[in-house]
C-alpha positions as CSV (number, residue, x, y, z in Angstrom):
1,X,0.0,0.0,0.0
2,X,1.5,3.3,-1.0
3,X,1.9,6.2,1.4
4,X,-0.8,8.9,1.2
5,X,0.1,12.4,2.0
6,X,-2.1,14.0,4.6
7,X,-4.3,17.0,3.6
8,X,-3.5,20.3,5.2
9,X,-5.9,22.2,7.4
10,X,-7.2,25.8,7.3
11,X,-4.8,26.5,10.2
12,X,-1.9,25.3,8.1
13,X,-3.1,27.6,5.2
14,X,-3.4,30.6,7.6
15,X,0.2,30.0,8.9
16,X,1.5,30.0,5.4
17,X,-0.5,33.1,4.5
18,X,1.1,34.9,7.6
19,X,4.5,34.2,6.1
20,X,3.5,35.8,2.8
21,X,2.0,38.8,4.6
22,X,5.2,39.4,6.5
23,X,7.3,38.9,3.4
24,X,5.4,41.6,1.4
25,X,5.5,43.9,4.5
26,X,9.3,43.5,4.6
27,X,9.7,44.1,0.8
28,X,10.7,40.5,0.0
29,X,7.8,40.0,-2.3
30,X,6.0,42.4,-4.7
31,X,2.2,42.8,-4.3
32,X,1.8,40.8,-7.5
33,X,3.9,37.9,-6.2
34,X,2.1,38.1,-2.9
35,X,-1.3,37.8,-4.7
36,X,-0.1,34.9,-6.8
37,X,1.4,32.9,-3.9
38,X,-1.6,33.6,-1.7
39,X,-3.9,32.2,-4.3
40,X,-1.7,29.1,-4.4
41,X,-1.7,28.8,-0.6
42,X,-5.4,28.9,-0.3
43,X,-5.9,26.3,-3.2
44,X,-3.2,23.9,-1.8
45,X,-4.5,20.6,-0.5
46,X,-1.3,19.0,0.8
47,X,2.0,20.2,2.3
48,X,3.9,19.4,-1.0
49,X,1.5,21.8,-2.8
50,X,2.0,24.5,-0.1
51,X,5.8,24.3,0.0
52,X,6.8,26.0,-3.3
53,X,5.0,29.2,-2.3
54,X,7.1,29.4,0.9
55,X,10.4,27.8,0.1
56,X,12.4,31.0,-0.4
57,X,11.0,32.9,2.5
58,X,12.1,33.1,6.2
59,X,10.0,30.8,8.3
60,X,8.5,29.2,5.2
61,X,9.8,25.7,5.9
62,X,8.1,25.6,9.3
63,X,4.9,27.1,8.0
64,X,4.7,24.5,5.2
65,X,4.7,21.6,7.7
66,X,1.2,20.6,8.8
67,X,0.3,21.2,12.4
68,X,-0.4,17.6,13.1
69,X,3.0,16.5,11.7
70,X,4.8,19.1,13.9
71,X,2.9,17.8,16.9
72,X,3.8,14.2,16.3
73,X,7.4,15.1,15.8
74,X,7.4,17.0,19.1
75,X,6.0,13.9,20.9
76,X,6.2,10.6,19.1
77,X,3.9,9.0,21.6
78,X,1.1,11.5,20.8
79,X,-1.8,10.0,18.9
80,X,-3.8,13.2,18.4
81,X,-2.9,16.7,17.3
82,X,-1.5,18.9,20.1
83,X,-3.5,21.9,21.0
84,X,-2.2,24.9,23.0
85,X,-3.7,28.0,24.4
86,X,-0.6,29.8,23.1
87,X,-1.4,29.0,19.5
88,X,-1.3,32.1,17.2
89,X,-4.6,33.9,16.8
90,X,-5.5,34.4,13.1
91,X,-8.6,36.2,11.9
92,X,-9.8,36.5,8.3
93,X,-12.9,38.6,7.7
94,X,-14.0,38.5,11.3
95,X,-13.3,39.7,14.8
96,X,-12.2,37.9,17.9
97,X,-11.4,39.1,21.5
98,X,-9.3,37.0,23.8
99,X,-7.4,37.2,27.1
100,X,-4.5,35.1,25.9
101,X,-2.3,32.7,27.9
102,X,0.9,34.6,28.5
103,X,2.7,31.9,30.5
104,X,5.0,31.3,27.5
105,X,5.9,35.0,27.4
106,X,4.8,35.3,23.8
107,X,1.5,36.0,22.0
108,X,1.0,36.0,18.2
109,X,-2.0,37.7,16.5
110,X,-2.8,38.3,12.9
111,X,-5.7,40.2,11.4
112,X,-6.5,40.0,7.7
113,X,-9.5,42.1,6.8
114,X,-10.6,41.7,10.4
115,X,-9.8,42.5,14.0
116,X,-8.1,40.8,16.9
117,X,-8.5,42.3,20.4
118,X,-6.0,41.1,23.1
119,X,-6.8,41.8,26.7
120,X,-3.4,42.1,28.6
121,X,-4.7,44.1,31.5
122,X,-3.7,43.0,35.0
123,X,-0.5,41.4,34.0
124,X,1.5,40.3,37.2
125,X,4.3,42.6,38.4
126,X,7.6,42.0,36.6
127,X,5.9,40.1,33.7
128,X,7.5,40.5,30.3
129,X,5.4,39.6,27.3
130,X,6.3,39.7,23.6
131,X,3.3,40.4,21.4
132,X,3.8,39.8,17.6
133,X,0.9,41.7,16.0
134,X,0.5,41.5,12.3
135,X,-2.2,43.3,10.4
136,X,-3.0,43.3,6.6
137,X,-6.0,45.5,5.9
138,X,-7.1,44.7,9.4
139,X,-6.7,45.8,13.1
140,X,-5.0,44.4,16.2
141,X,-5.9,46.1,19.5
142,X,-3.9,45.4,22.6
143,X,-5.5,46.5,26.0
144,X,-3.1,47.1,28.9
145,X,-3.4,48.5,32.4
146,X,-2.0,52.0,33.3
147,X,1.6,51.9,34.2
148,X,2.4,49.0,31.8
149,X,5.7,49.6,30.0
150,X,5.2,49.5,26.2
151,X,8.2,48.9,23.9
152,X,7.1,49.1,20.3
153,X,9.6,47.8,17.8
154,X,7.2,46.9,15.0
155,X,6.8,48.4,11.5
156,X,4.1,49.9,9.4
157,X,3.9,50.0,5.6
158,X,1.1,52.3,4.5
159,X,-0.4,51.4,7.9
160,X,-0.5,52.8,11.4
161,X,0.7,52.0,14.9
162,X,-0.7,54.1,17.7
163,X,-1.2,54.4,21.5
164,X,-4.5,55.6,23.0
165,X,-4.6,56.5,26.7
166,X,-7.8,57.0,28.7
167,X,-7.9,60.3,30.5
168,X,-7.7,58.5,33.9
169,X,-4.5,56.7,32.7
170,X,-2.6,59.7,31.6
171,X,0.4,60.5,33.8
172,X,0.6,57.0,35.3
173,X,4.3,56.2,34.9
174,X,5.8,52.6,34.9
175,X,7.4,51.5,38.2
176,X,10.5,49.3,38.4
177,X,8.3,46.2,38.8
178,X,5.7,47.2,36.2
179,X,4.9,44.6,33.5
180,X,6.5,45.1,30.1
181,X,4.9,44.5,26.7
182,X,7.3,44.3,23.8
183,X,5.1,44.9,20.7
184,X,6.5,43.7,17.4
185,X,5.0,42.6,14.0
186,X,4.1,44.4,10.8
187,X,1.1,46.5,9.8
188,X,0.5,46.6,6.0
189,X,-2.4,48.9,5.1
190,X,-3.7,48.1,8.6
191,X,-3.6,49.3,12.2
192,X,-2.0,48.1,15.4
193,X,-3.3,50.1,18.4
194,X,-2.5,49.9,22.2
195,X,-5.3,51.0,24.6
196,X,-4.2,52.0,28.1
197,X,-7.2,52.0,30.4
C-alpha cells in the first residue's frame, strides 16, 4: 500500500498566509507575487503543494509543515494533534477578542481584513510579554493597564501603529516592577493600536 500524503488544514493555510503577509511587508515580495502565492496557498490541499510558495521565505519551511505533523514530531507517543492556548490567533474577515495565555511569554496575533482584540490588563508585576501583532488591511488592538511599560519595535507600511490613553490613565508612569509588553510585528495597510485603560 503506498503512502498517502495527509491533507493540510485551514490553520496550516493561515500560517502559510502569515509568512506571505510578513514577506510583502518586509519588501521580500511584490504585491503581484504576494497575490499569486496567496492564491496558491489557499488552493493547496497537501503540504507538498504548499511548499513551493514558501520555500524561499524566512519561516517558510516551518509554516509549510502541517500542524499535526509538527505535533507528532514533538511527541512521538502522541496519537492526536497537540493543542495549546498559546497558538497564534488568526482572523480572516471577522473579529475575535481574547485574554491570551501569557505563560510562555509570547503572544502572536494576525488580522487580515478583520480584527483581533487582546486583553493584557492586570499582568503580574515584573511580567515580560512579547506580542507579535501583524495586520493586513485589518486591526490588532492590545489593551493594557495604566503603568504598563510598552516597547514598540514593530513596523508599518502604509499602515499605522498608535497608542491611546484613557484620560484617567494619563500621567501614570511605569514603576520598576511594572509589567513590560514588547510589541512587534508588521502592519500593512492596517492598524496596530495599544489602549491604556
